[in-house]
N, C-alpha and C positions, 0 to 999 in steps of 0.2 A: 562214780557216785560215791559221795562219802557216806559215813555211818549215819551221821544226823539225816542227811536227805532220804536214806535207807528206811529208817525209821519212819519218818514223815510219811513215806509212800505206804508203810507198811498201816498206819493208822488212817490213812486216808482211804485205803482199800477197805479197813473195816466201816468206816464212815458210809461209804457206798453199799456195802452189804446191809447194814443199817437201814440204808435208805429204802432198801425193799421191803421193810415191815411197814412203811407208809401205806394206807390206802387209797391216799391221793391219786387219782387216776391220771393228772397231767404232769405233777413234779413231785417225786419223793424225794425228801432230803434226811440225811444222817448226821449225827453230831456225835463226836467222842471227846471228852474232857480227860487229858493225861497230865497227871503230876511231871514234876522235874525229873523224878527217879524213872519215868516211863511206866508208872503204873496207872491202869485204867480207872478214872474216878467214877467217871458217869458216862452214859448213853443218851441218845435221844433221837427222836425222828419225829416229823411233821404228822401232826393228826388230832383228833378230836380228845379233849379231856376225859380224863377217867369218869366211867360212870354217865358219860355222853355217848347215845346211839349213833353208831356209824351208818346214819341214813344217805344213800345216794346222793339225794337233793343238797346235802350239807358237805358235800365234798365237791360240789361244781360251782365254776367261777359264776357269778360273783359273791355267792352265799359263802362260801368257803371261807372267805377273808373275814368273817365276823366268828367261826366257829373253830378255825385250825389254829393250834398253837406250833408253833416253829421249832424246827430239831434243836436249836441252839439252846432256846428257852425252856425246852422240855428237859434236856441236859443239866442245866442251871439248877431248874426246879428239883429233879433227882438227886442232887448235891445235896439240898434244902431238906429234903425229905429223909436223907439218909444220914444227916449231920456230917457231911464231908465239904470240908471246904475246898472251893476252886482257886483260892488265892494263889497266884504264882506259876498257875498251869497252863496248858496250851489247849485250845478247843481246836479240832479237826472238824472240818464240816465239808460235805459232798457238793456243796454249792455255797457260793461267797453269801456272808452274811448281810443280811438288811440291816438299815439304820436302826430301827427298833432292836433289833436281836444283838447289834453293836452295841449298844446303850446298856443293855443288859451284861454284855460281855464285861464291859469296862467297869459297872459297878458292882460285878460278882469278883474284880482282881484277876481276872485271866489275863495274862500278858502276852501271849502269841495266838494269833489265829493262823492256821494252815488250812488252803482251799485248793482248789484249781483254779487256773486263768477263767475268766468269764469271757466266752467269745460272743457275748450278746444273742438273745434271741428276737430281736427288734420289739421288746417291751420297753417303751421308754421310761414308765413308772419304775420298773428294777433297776434300769441304767442309773436315773437320778438317786433311787435308794443306794445303791452300792457306791456310787460317787461320796455321797454323804458320809456312808460307812466309813469309806476309807480317809476321809478327813476328819473324823471323830477318832479314829484309831492312831491317826497321826499326830493328832494334837493331845491324845491322853498317853502318848507313849507305848502303844499297842503293837508290838511288831505283826507285820501283816506279810506271809510269804503265799505266794499263788505259783503253784507249779503246772508245768503243762502234762496233760493227761496222757 
């Protein structure tokens, strides 16, 4: 394992740890935005917005789709709240980003996405979203790295 992959795995492990902060009963996701100098810029996990009560019914499908903010978007928003630029950074995410988060990643100037290989969980919606996300990253010049767990 080279030095770069060693750091990638460390930051992915941190993203997994942060995923544990999510109250989503079906899938916790964590994200870590890291500068080119390997400094952590922001973190995020999937959850309800600040000030919105974590009511159990809001965390169940299909209701959660209208309430939950994804980990990648939460990390990007944390950059904005803290006045830190994510331009030129890498986002490490414990689950491959959906197409909507990918659009935000591209717009934020993030140049690299590192995640784990998606083995598929039978959910066609997510499979289609991930395929679109990869196509957007390819076209926008965002490097996509999927490591084996």
